[in-house]
C-alpha positions as CSV (number, residue, x, y, z in Angstrom):
1,M,163.1,67.4,70.9
2,L,164.4,70.9,71.8
3,L,167.4,72.8,70.6
4,F,169.5,74.4,73.4
5,N,172.5,76.3,72.1
6,N,172.1,74.2,68.9
7,D,172.4,70.9,70.9
8,P,169.4,68.5,70.9
9,L,167.8,68.1,74.4
10,P,165.3,65.3,75.2
11,T,164.1,67.3,78.1
12,A,164.0,70.9,79.1
13,T,166.9,70.9,81.5
14,L,168.5,74.3,81.6
15,P,171.6,75.4,83.5
16,L,171.4,78.1,86.1
17,P,172.0,81.0,86.6
18,N,169.8,82.2,83.7
19,R,169.6,85.9,83.0
20,G,166.5,85.5,80.9
21,L,164.7,84.2,83.9
22,A,166.4,86.5,86.4
23,F,166.2,89.8,84.5
24,G,164.3,89.2,81.3
25,D,167.6,90.0,79.6
26,G,166.7,88.8,76.2
27,F,163.9,88.5,73.7
28,F,161.9,85.9,71.8
29,E,160.6,85.2,68.3
30,T,157.5,83.2,67.2
31,L,158.0,81.7,63.7
32,I,156.2,79.4,61.3
33,Y,157.7,76.5,59.4
34,S,155.6,75.1,56.5
35,D,156.0,74.0,52.9
36,N,159.6,73.0,53.7
37,Q,160.6,76.6,54.6
38,L,160.7,79.1,57.4
39,R,158.2,81.8,56.6
40,L,159.4,85.4,56.5
41,A,162.9,84.3,57.5
42,A,164.6,87.5,56.3
43,D,162.1,89.6,58.4
44,H,162.6,87.5,61.5
45,A,166.4,87.6,61.1
46,A,166.4,91.4,60.7
47,R,164.2,91.9,63.8
48,M,166.5,89.6,65.8
49,Q,169.6,91.4,64.7
50,Q,168.0,94.7,65.7
51,A,166.9,93.3,69.1
52,A,170.4,91.8,69.7
53,A,172.0,95.2,68.9
54,A,169.5,97.0,71.2
55,L,170.4,94.6,74.1
56,Y,174.1,94.6,73.3
57,L,174.0,90.9,72.5
58,T,175.9,88.8,69.9
59,L,173.7,86.4,68.1
60,P,175.2,82.8,67.9
61,A,176.2,81.6,64.5
62,P,173.2,79.3,64.0
63,L,170.9,82.3,64.4
64,A,173.0,85.1,63.0
65,T,171.7,85.2,59.4
66,A,168.4,84.5,57.7
67,E,170.0,81.5,56.0
68,A,171.4,80.1,59.2
69,L,168.2,80.7,61.1
70,A,166.1,78.9,58.4
71,A,168.4,75.9,58.4
72,T,168.5,75.7,62.2
73,L,164.8,75.8,62.7
74,A,164.0,73.5,59.8
75,R,166.2,70.9,61.5
76,L,164.1,71.3,64.6
77,A,160.8,71.1,62.8
78,E,161.8,68.0,60.9
79,A,163.3,66.3,63.9
80,N,159.9,66.6,65.6
81,G,158.2,65.2,62.5
82,L,156.2,68.5,62.0
83,P,155.5,69.5,58.3
84,A,153.9,72.6,59.7
85,A,155.3,73.9,63.0
86,R,154.9,76.9,65.3
87,L,158.4,77.6,66.6
88,R,159.4,79.6,69.6
89,L,163.0,80.9,69.9
90,Q,164.1,82.3,73.2
91,V,167.4,84.2,73.3
92,W,169.0,85.5,76.5
93,R,172.4,86.7,77.7
94,G,174.7,84.0,79.0
95,G,176.4,84.1,82.4
96,G,175.3,85.2,85.8
97,G,175.9,88.5,87.6
98,R,173.4,91.2,88.5
99,Y,172.3,94.1,86.4
100,T,175.7,94.8,84.9
101,P,176.1,92.5,81.8
102,P,179.0,90.0,82.2
103,T,179.1,89.2,78.5
104,A,177.6,89.9,75.1
105,A,177.3,86.1,74.4
106,A,173.8,84.8,74.0
107,E,172.3,81.4,74.8
108,W,169.1,80.2,73.2
109,L,166.3,77.6,73.3
110,A,164.1,76.6,70.4
111,T,160.9,74.6,70.8
112,A,158.3,73.4,68.2
113,E,154.6,72.4,68.3
114,P,152.1,71.7,65.5
115,F,150.8,74.7,63.6
116,A,147.4,75.3,62.0
117,P,146.8,78.7,60.5
118,D,143.9,80.8,61.9
119,D,142.3,83.2,59.4
120,S,138.8,83.0,61.1
121,P,137.0,86.2,61.7
122,I,137.2,87.9,65.1
123,G,133.7,88.5,66.5
124,R,133.9,91.2,69.1
125,A,136.8,93.5,70.0
126,D,137.2,96.6,72.0
127,F,139.8,99.0,73.3
128,A,141.7,98.2,76.5
129,R,140.8,100.2,79.6
130,D,143.5,99.0,82.0
131,T,146.7,98.5,79.9
132,H,148.5,100.9,77.6
133,S,151.2,100.3,75.0
134,M,154.5,102.0,75.7
135,Y,157.1,103.1,73.2
136,S,160.7,102.3,74.3
137,P,164.0,101.4,72.6
138,L,162.9,97.7,72.9
139,S,159.1,98.0,72.2
140,F,159.7,96.8,68.6
141,C,160.7,93.3,69.6
142,K,159.0,90.6,71.6
143,G,159.9,89.8,75.2
144,P,161.0,92.9,77.2
145,Q,157.4,94.2,77.5
146,A,155.7,90.8,77.6
147,W,154.0,91.6,80.9
148,L,151.9,94.2,79.1
149,Y,150.4,91.6,76.7
150,V,149.7,89.3,79.7
151,R,147.7,92.1,81.4
152,A,145.9,92.9,78.1
153,A,145.0,89.2,77.6
154,H,143.7,89.1,81.2
155,E,141.5,92.1,80.6
156,R,140.2,90.6,77.3
157,Q,139.3,87.4,79.1
158,Q,137.6,89.2,82.0
159,R,135.5,91.3,79.6
160,G,134.5,88.4,77.4
161,L,136.1,89.8,74.3
162,D,137.5,87.9,71.3
163,E,140.2,90.5,70.8
164,I,141.5,93.6,72.6
165,I,143.0,96.7,71.0
166,L,145.8,98.6,72.9
167,C,146.4,102.3,72.7
168,N,149.3,104.2,74.2
169,A,149.0,106.7,77.1
170,A,148.4,109.6,74.6
171,G,145.4,107.7,73.2
172,H,147.0,106.6,69.9
173,V,146.0,103.2,68.6
174,A,149.0,100.8,68.8
175,E,148.1,97.1,68.2
176,A,145.9,94.2,69.1
177,G,146.7,91.9,72.0
178,A,149.0,89.7,70.0
179,A,148.8,91.0,66.5
180,A,149.2,94.1,64.3
181,I,146.0,96.0,63.6
182,F,145.0,97.5,60.2
183,W,141.9,99.3,58.9
184,L,140.6,100.4,55.5
185,K,139.1,103.8,54.7
186,N,138.6,105.3,51.2
187,N,140.9,102.6,49.6
188,I,143.7,103.5,52.0
189,L,145.2,100.9,54.4
190,Y,146.1,102.3,57.8
191,T,148.2,100.9,60.6
192,P,149.9,102.4,63.6
193,A,153.5,103.6,63.3
194,L,156.1,101.9,65.5
195,T,156.4,105.1,67.5
196,S,152.9,104.1,69.0
197,G,154.7,101.4,70.9
198,C,153.6,98.5,68.8
199,V,155.7,95.5,68.0
200,A,157.4,95.5,64.6
201,G,155.6,92.4,63.6
202,V,157.0,90.4,60.7
203,R,153.5,89.7,59.4
204,R,152.8,93.5,59.7
205,A,155.8,94.1,57.4
206,G,154.6,91.4,55.0
207,V,151.1,92.8,54.8
208,L,152.4,96.3,54.0
209,R,154.7,94.9,51.3
210,R,151.9,92.8,49.8
211,A,149.4,95.7,49.9
212,R,151.8,98.1,48.2
213,A,152.6,95.5,45.5
214,L,148.8,95.2,44.9
215,G,148.6,99.0,44.5
216,V,146.9,99.7,47.8
217,G,147.9,103.0,49.4
218,C,149.3,102.5,52.9
219,E,149.7,105.0,55.7
220,E,151.5,104.4,59.0
221,G,151.0,107.0,61.7
222,L,149.6,108.0,65.1
223,F,145.8,107.7,65.0
224,P,143.0,108.1,67.7
225,E,140.4,105.4,68.5
226,A,138.0,107.4,66.4
227,A,140.0,106.6,63.2
228,V,139.4,102.8,63.7
229,L,135.7,103.3,64.6
230,A,135.2,105.4,61.4
231,A,136.8,102.7,59.2
232,E,135.1,100.6,56.6
233,A,136.9,97.4,57.6
234,V,139.3,96.3,60.3
235,F,141.6,93.3,60.5
236,T,144.5,91.9,62.5
237,A,147.7,90.1,61.3
238,N,150.3,88.0,62.9
239,V,152.2,84.8,62.1
240,A,149.1,82.7,62.7
241,G,146.9,84.5,60.2
242,V,145.1,87.5,58.9
243,R,141.7,87.9,60.6
244,A,138.8,90.3,59.9
245,V,137.3,92.1,62.9
246,R,133.5,92.1,62.8
247,Q,132.9,94.5,65.6
248,V,134.8,97.0,67.7
249,G,132.8,98.2,70.7
250,T,129.3,98.8,69.2
251,V,130.5,99.5,65.7
252,A,130.2,96.7,63.1
253,F,132.4,96.3,60.0
254,A,132.3,94.6,56.7
255,E,134.7,91.8,55.8
256,P,136.9,92.7,52.8
257,T,137.1,89.1,51.7
258,A,138.9,89.5,48.4
259,L,141.5,91.9,49.8
260,L,142.2,89.7,52.8
261,A,142.6,86.7,50.5
262,D,145.2,88.7,48.4
263,L,147.0,89.8,51.5
264,R,147.3,86.2,52.8
265,G,148.9,85.1,49.5
């Protein structure tokens, strides 16, 4: 079952015109439902509200608050018989027209599939050569710059890597191909600032909150590739898991097992 504008659909039949398909006039969220709750619902809702404001969209009532979002997507997961679900929520502007927006009203589609967490280590990563992250008024959310991550994934595949790390045009580290990147040095946890062009990942925010609660110092900033290569440990984080990186380029790293276990908690 799918949810289209909060109505169940047995098949993925969508009306046209569709501004999401025509212009990419919208965004998406990837969310996890498990243990009878939507994980990080408040963070997802906050990012969605920010994305809607940046695109001059009005979120529909079933998505407008953390409580409404959690209830809506729990219904979808349960209707599909999924105790653990990976959910994708696509939001786009309604109506037709050309570039000039005809309305602020949004339409949406939610889908669900089985979810299994992935905290397995990443073997070999390296910095991207062909694709750069780009800061923009929309780079914090998912969707408007999705082509960039498609290109990065293609490069990762062509180079036989397990993960790829994106930098911006100025050479500052931004993120992994589909995850936030973190590294440890002298008991400080580092991660790129949003001004690097990285997505404002909900798991990124959760890891920073958890680390600070554990008394770990955290720094967000603009860092060169050399800062990662000089680290003691590197890991990535997204809704699917927190994963140690064993090697970047020719540099090998230790796996901070105890800290990662705490950050996953």
